Residue, then its C-alpha position, 0 to 999 in steps of 0.5 A: m862848206l869844205g866838209l861837203l866835198l866828195v870823199l875821194l877814194s885813196a886809189e885812183p882808177a888807172p888811165p885808159a889803156g894806150f892813152d899817151r897824154e903827151a901825144a894827145m897834147k900834141r893833137f890838142a895843140a894842133m886842133s882847129l878852132e874853126p866853128s865847124e870843129g867843136d863849136v857847141w863845146q866852145l859855145m858852152w864855155h863862152g856862155m859861162g864867160e870863159k875861154s875853153p881850154c883849147e882856146i887858152v892853149h892856142a892863145a899862149k905864145p908859143v902854143p905849148t905842145t907838151f903837157a907841162g906847157g898846157v898845164a902852165a897855160l891853164r894855171a895862168a889863165w885860171s889861177v889854180p894850182e897844178a894839182a887842179a889844172a893837170p887833171i882837167l887838161e888830162a880829161e880834155v886832151f883825152l876827150r877832144g882827141g877822140g876818146e870816149r866816156n864808157e864803162e872803162t873810161g868813165p871812172w877815170l874821167a870822173s876821178r879827174y874832175q874830183a881831183a880838180v875840185k879837191a885841189a882848187p875849192a871855190s874856183p869858178a874855172i873848175v866849176h865851169a869845167i865840170g859844167a861843160a863836162q856833163g856826160d863826159g865824166a863829171s856829174i851833177e852831184l859833183l857840180q853841186q859839191a863844187l858850188a858848196t865850196f864857195p862861201h857865196p856861190g850865187a854869182v858863179a852859179a848864175s853864170l852856169i845858166r847860159g852856157t851849159y846843159p839845161k840841167v846844169g842851168a837849173i842847178g845854177a838858177m836854184v843855187a844863185l837864187q837861194d844864195d843871193p836873191s839879188t841875182l834874180t834879175k840876172v837869173a830871170t833874164a838868163v832863164a828867159q833866153r834859153d828855149l831848152f828850159p822847161l816851163s816848170l823851171k821858168l815858172q818857179v823862177l817867176q814865182f820866186g820873183f813875185a816873192h822877191p820883186p826886182p826892178a819892175l822890168g827885170l821880170a818882163p822877159l821871163a814873164e813873156s817866156v812863161l806865158s808863151d810856153a803856157l799858151k803853146q802847151g794849151l794851158f790857157e786858163m793858167a796863162l790868164e791867171i799868170w797874166n792877172e798876177l803880174p804887176p802892172p809894170v811887168r805887164a807893160g814889158v810883155h810884148g807880142l802876146d795880145l792876140q794869143l791872150a785874146l784867143a786864150a780868153l775865148e777858149a776859156g769862155r771869157a769874151k770880155e777879157a778877149a775884147a780887152f786884150a785885143p780891142r781893135v783887130p786890123e784886117p789880116k795881111w796874108p803873106e805869100v804862101k811858101e813852104a811850111g817846114p817845121g818851126d815856120r811861124g810866117c802867118a801866125e798873126p794874120v791867122m789869129q787876126e782872122a780868127l778873132l774877127r770871125s769870132r766877133d762878126p757872124k756875117r764874116a764867119a759865114k763867108d768862105s774860110f779858105l784863107l783861114a784854113r790855108g793859113l792854118s795848114a800852110c804856115y801857122r805854128g802858134p798855139r792850138f786854139a782848139r775850140t775857136f779854130g775848130g768851130l770856125l772851120r767845122v762847116r767848110h773844112p771838117d777834117l782840118a777842124r777835127e785835127y785842131a779840135t782833137y789836138r792834145p799838146e805833149r807834156e814838155d817837162w823833165r821827169e822826176s828821175e832826171l832831177t837831183p833831189a835839191v832841184l826837184a824840191f826847188v821846182r816842186p811848187a811850179r810842177e804842182r801848179l802845172d799838174a793842176a793846170r794840165q788836169r783841167q786842160s785834159k778834162t776840157a780836151v776830153a769833153l771837146e773831143a767827145e763833141w767831135t767824135a760823136g755821130a755817124a761820121a766818126k763811127a764810119d771809120v770803126d770798121v774791119v780795119t779796127r777789128l783786124l788790128d785786134v787780131p794778134p799778128w801771125s808769123p810762120w817763122v820759128e827761131h833756133p840757135l845755130p846748129e852745133g859746129v856752125k860759126p855765126a856769120p861775121e858783122d857786115r861791113g856794108e858790102e852789097p851782093d853783086v846782083k840786080l833786083p827789080r826796082g825798089y829792092w836791094p840785095l842782102r844775101v844771095e845764094r847761087k846754084k848755076k843759073s838759079l838765084w835765091v835772094v833775100g832783099a830789102s824793100q820799103n814797098l810794104d814797110p815805109a820806114g823813111e831813113v830809119s831802116p831799109g824796110g821789110f825782107w822779101l824772098l826773090h827767085s830767078e831761074n835764068g841768072g837774074r834776067d827775069w824774076d818770079p813775083p817777090l815773096y814777102t816774109g813778114l820780117r822787118a829790118m831791126q824788128p828785131y832782126v838783121i840778115p848778114s850777107r853770108s851764112a853757112l846755112p842753105l837759104v832754100k832747101g826743098d820747102k824750107v827757107t832758112l835765114e841766119v839772123q842777128v838780133r839788132e832790136l831797134d829802140p824806138a826812143t832813140i829814133s831821130f831825123p836824121p837817124v844819127g844815134l840809133g840805139f838797140r834794146r838788145k843784140a844777139a848772134g848765133l841764131y837762125v829763123e825757119a819757115s816753109l815756102a808754103d806758109l810764105q805763099k799761103d793765100s787763105d782767100k785765094d785773092g792773089l795776096t798772101d796772108l802775110i801781105e794782107q796782114r801788113l795791109l790790114t785787109d782781111p786774109k779770109n775775105a777776098d773783098t775786104d770792103g765789100d764793094g765788088l772788087s777783090d783786094l788784088e784789084d782794088s786800089f783802095p781795098t778798105v774804102p768802098l766804092p762810092k754809092q753816090e757822088p764822091p766828095a768834092t775833093a776826090d779829083l784833087i786828091t787823085t791829082v796829088l797822088e799822081k804827083l807824089v806817087d803814081g804818075p798820071h792816072p789813065g782817063a779810061n778808068v774814070v770816064g763813062q755813063g754807067k751807074t757804078l765805077l766798074e761800069q764806067a771803066g768798062g769792066r774789071p780793072a787789072p790786078i795791082a802788084p802786091d808790093h805797089v802800096v802807099f799808106i796814108t793817114g786820114s779819114r777813109g770817107t775822105f778817100v771815097g772816089v779817089r783813084a790811084l794806079g797802085r794800092v792805097i791803105v788808109l789808116s786813121d791816126e790812131e790805127s797808124l800809131r798802133v801799127s807802128k807800135e805793134r806791127g813794125l815801124l811805119y811812116p805813112l803819107s799824110l795829106e791836109v787838103v783845103v779847098d775854097e767854096a767855089g772849088e777853084n783854089a786849093y792848098v795841100n800839105w803833105s808829110e811823111h814825118w821825116r820829109g814833106g812839102s806843099y802845093e797850091g792848086k788851081k782848077e783850069n779847064g776842069r782839071w786841077v793843076l798843082k804848083s809846088t810851094g816847097e819841100w822840106i826834109t828834117 
C-alpha cells in the first residue's frame, strides 16, 4: 500500500511571502469558537467524529500561543509525529488567519498535506484533515492515496461521508464498500442523510445493497431517499421499478411516499397500482394560505389527496378546482405530476395547467469531468440506469408538451416579438484602445459623483461645463437585473446645473455586459456630436450568478479602452413614434413600425405595445391583473381610462391616452393573451418564458416579473403568486363591491 503514496518533489515550494507562522499562531489561538465564525469548517470535522485543530488548540491548558505548543497539542490529540502535525498546523494557521489558496500559495499548501501523509501513513486524523481541506490545497487524488496507506480503510472511509464535501463523501462511500461490504448499513444510512449527494451515488449504494443485503431495515432510509429524489426529478417509471425491486422488509421501512407513488403510477398509466399505493384517500385538510417561499412544502399532502380524489371521481373532477389550483400555486413544492395536474386544471386554469404539463425537471448529477476515474467507474451502473430513465422521461415530456402547444391558443404568441428576436441586435458603439498618452482611469472605490438625478437613476460619471451637465447614469428601468447589476447605462443632460433634465437617452449598454464605466476619465464625455465613454471590461460570467450575488465572477477583464457613438445614432427614431431605436430594441417593439401590435395606439402611447386591444370581452382575470399591477408597480389606475360605453377602449377613454415615459417599463413573463384588456400606467412588455430566456442570454440580463393567477368559478376569490426570480410574494384576492381587494400573504427574498 505504501508504494501508492504520492512521490514528493525533493524541493518543497517556499512559504507565501510575508507569512509569519508564529504571528499567525497567536491569531489562531485567539480565534473565537462561536458558531458565527467558521461554523461550516468546524461542522465538517464534527461530522467525521473529530475536533478541529482550532478546538484542539483551545482545549489545551494553557492555550498554546507558540507554533511549537500548537504542534504538541495536535500530536497528543492525533497520535502522529511532529513531521505530520507541523505541516497540517502550518496550513491551518495560514488559512484560518485570512490566507487564501491561489496560484502562488496553492503549491505550498498542497506540499503541507503531502508531507503529512508521508510522515503519518494510515492516520485517520490526517485523512480527515485532507477531507476538510478540499479546495484549500488538498486534492481528491491525495485523499485516495492517503486512504490507500491503510491495510483496511473501510471504517475511516465511511467516516468521511457525513462531514465533508459531497465528492469526498463519494470517495468515502466507494472505498468503504469496496474494502468492507459489512459497512453497508453505516454507509447507506450516512448517504441517505445528506441531501447534497446526487441520485447516481445514492442509487449505486442502494444497488450495491441489493447484491450484499444487510439487516432488512438498514437499507430503508436510503431506499426512501432514492425514491423521493427519483420522484422529484420526474423519473416516475424508474421509481416504480425500484419500489418493485425492494425486499418486503425494506418496503415496510419506507414511509411517507404512498401518495407520491400513487400519482407516479397514474402518470405511468397504471391505475391499478395507483389504487394499491393509496386505497383510501381522506378528505384534504387545507392549511391557511401563507407565504410560499422557495422550499416551502406546506400543502403537498392535501394537493396530492385532492388530485387523487378527482382522478377517481368524475363528478368531483367537474367541480370548481380553485382549492387545488391555489394549493399548487401557493405552497406545493412536491413532484410535478404533469399529466395528472395538467389534466385536472386544464379547463378552469389553463395557464397553470400548461406550466405543469410542459415542465421539465433539471438533471441533477455530477458531470463526468468532476469525478475521479475510480468514482466514475463505481457509479457508472447507476448513471447508465438513470440515463435510460431520463431518455424515457424526455420522450414522454416531449409528447405531452406537443399536446399542449398544439392549436391556435399556443400559436397566437408566435408573432412579431419572435420575429424581432431573430433580428441580430444593432449597436452604434465602436470600441477603440485609448489614444496614445492617455492613462487608463483607476479602479473606482465606490465613490458616487455629487449630483442629483431624476428618480430611478444614479450617477456614474459627471462632466461639468459651467451650468451644463452631462452625466452617465445607471438605471434598471429598461434592464431589471435584480441585485446582480445596476442595470443599463443612460446619458442625461441639464443646462441649468441639474435643476431640470432633458429626457434620459438610452445607450443600449448594460453594466458588466461587458463594460463598467469609471467615474473619472481624461477623455471628454460629449464633444460636438460624439459621445465618448472610457470603459473597463468586466464581463460577467452567468455561471457565477447566485442570490445574494456574493461570488460574481468574470469571463474576462480589460482596461485601456473607450467606446464611441454619435448623439444622432443614440437619438435615432426610425418610425418617429417617440421611442428611440435602441429603446425599441430592448422593448422588443418594432423600430420600423410605430404601432407594433397594430391596435391603433402608437408604441409610445400603448401600455401593452405587443398586446393588441381587445376586439371582444377581455379575459375575466383582466381586472384582477390590473389590480395586481397597481399594487406591485403603478399605484391606482385612473378610472376614466376604463369607464364608458364606446365600442373600443379608445372611445371609452374619451380620446387618445397620454404618451408614456420611455423609461417607465415593466417586463412580465406569460401568455400575451392573458394580458388582453389589462390596464397599467406604465409600459408593460409581455414575453413568453422562452423569449425571456433568449433575451437574457442574447441581449442582456433580465429578471422579469412573473405572475401566477388562479380564480374560483364564481370570480369572487383569487390567489396570486408573483416573482422576480430573486424576490417575490403572494396575495389573496377577494371581490368586494365589484372591485378586487388584495391582501398580502407574505413576501420573500433569496
